[in-house]
C-alpha positions, -999 to +999 in steps of 0.1 A: +157+726-553+121+712-556+094+735-568+058+734-573+033+753-592-004+756-584-028+767-608-063+779-600-093+785-624-105+817-606-137+817-626-146+785-608-160+795-573-144+764-557-111+770-572-113+807-563-121+799-528-092+774-524-068+800-540-078+825-514-071+799-486-038+793-500-031+830-502-042+836-467-027+805-451+003+827-436-021+850-422-041+824-407-012+807-392-001+839-377-036+843-361-036+806-348+000+812-333-013+845-316-044+826-302-023+796-289+006+816-274-008+851-264-047+851-261-048+833-229-023+857-211-041+888-225-076+874-215-062+867-179-047+902-176-080+917-186-101+896-162-077+904-133-081+941-141-120+936-143-127+911-116-165+918-120-167+901-152-193+871-152-187+841-172-208+853-202-186+885-204-155+865-202-165+843-231-175+875-250-141+889-242-123+859-256-143+859-289-138+897-292-102+892-291-103+864-315-124+886-340-099+914-334-070+891-345-088+878-375-097+915-386-062+927-380-048+900-402-075+902-429-085+866-423-124+862-430-131+824-422-164+824-442-144+832-473-119+804-469-142+775-461-148+751-490 
């Protein structure tokens, strides 16, 4: 069985950010999966229930749901960018 060991210098801000990105990669993948597979359906259902939404409210709805998913899984994009 092949193994790999990653070593980060957490006192270096770039390494610390890369470490956090690696640690949160599973949660980030879950968020992306939810966006790709469930968000569209969820938004369609919400829009159908509230047919008076204008295009700006619909955009807000989509981003609100994305932010909720990120928050639910503890993914903070600003902390993960290098």
